[in-house]
C-alpha positions as a Python dict, from the first residue, in 0.01 Angstrom:
ca = {
    (1, 'X'): (0, 0, 0),
    (2, 'X'): (84, 332, -114),
    (3, 'X'): (-250, 311, -236),
    (4, 'X'): (-397, 227, 61),
    (5, 'X'): (-197, 496, 271),
    (6, 'X'): (-359, 738, 29),
    (7, 'X'): (-680, 614, 107),
    (8, 'X'): (-636, 646, 440),
    (9, 'X'): (-535, 1015, 385),
    (10, 'X'): (-892, 1073, 154),
    (11, 'X'): (-1083, 930, 456),
    (12, 'X'): (-921, 1171, 698),
    (13, 'X'): (-959, 1443, 460),
    (14, 'X'): (-1366, 1313, 377),
    (15, 'X'): (-1414, 1327, 815),
    (16, 'X'): (-1292, 1688, 790),
    (17, 'X'): (-1506, 1777, 486),
    (18, 'X'): (-1790, 1611, 646),
    (19, 'X'): (-1753, 1791, 993),
    (20, 'X'): (-1722, 2114, 827),
    (21, 'X'): (-2046, 2075, 609),
    (22, 'X'): (-2235, 1985, 882),
    (23, 'X'): (-2089, 2313, 1077),
    (24, 'X'): (-2219, 2473, 804),
    (25, 'X'): (-2548, 2709, 859),
    (26, 'X'): (-2840, 2581, 571),
    (27, 'X'): (-3090, 2312, 540),
    (28, 'X'): (-2989, 1991, 760),
    (29, 'X'): (-3129, 1748, 467),
    (30, 'X'): (-2873, 1899, 242),
    (31, 'X'): (-2623, 1890, 458),
    (32, 'X'): (-2682, 1491, 543),
    (33, 'X'): (-2710, 1457, 176),
    (34, 'X'): (-2360, 1624, 117),
    (35, 'X'): (-2197, 1422, 347),
    (36, 'X'): (-2355, 1052, 241),
    (37, 'X'): (-2188, 1133, -86),
    (38, 'X'): (-1870, 1185, 87),
    (39, 'X'): (-1924, 821, 218),
    (40, 'X'): (-2081, 640, -49),
    (41, 'X'): (-1756, 805, -238),
    (42, 'X'): (-1524, 633, -10),
    (43, 'X'): (-1662, 332, 28),
    (44, 'X'): (-1693, 316, -368),
    (45, 'X'): (-1297, 406, -357),
    (46, 'X'): (-1258, 90, -114),
    (47, 'X'): (-1455, -136, -341),
    (48, 'X'): (-1296, -97, -650),
    (49, 'X'): (-954, -103, -433),
    (50, 'X'): (-1016, -427, -324),
    (51, 'X'): (-1165, -580, -674),
    (52, 'X'): (-853, -436, -865),
    (53, 'X'): (-641, -659, -599),
    (54, 'X'): (-826, -972, -628),
    (55, 'X'): (-807, -956, -1016),
    (56, 'X'): (-425, -899, -998),
    (57, 'X'): (-404, -1207, -748),
    (58, 'X'): (-615, -1426, -1011),
    (59, 'X'): (-415, -1313, -1306),
    (60, 'X'): (-80, -1442, -1116),
    (61, 'X'): (-250, -1710, -1029),
    (62, 'X'): (-342, -1791, -1396),
    (63, 'X'): (11, -1706, -1533),
    (64, 'X'): (205, -1933, -1265),
    (65, 'X'): (-64, -2239, -1363),
    (66, 'X'): (2, -2188, -1711),
    (67, 'X'): (394, -2197, -1699),
}
């Protein structure tokens, strides 16, 4: 639960960073690329979290079957 709350805080901070990047003067393509990198990093973190939860539940299920 704590990890999910930290992930939500990370999303909020990533959105704030993306908005700041878009406000900067400069090449639009570079700004969009930076925003895309932030979004992909947050999605990767979510997928990693879901996979670890799935692995934990499978391990506990296997442990209960062995007992």
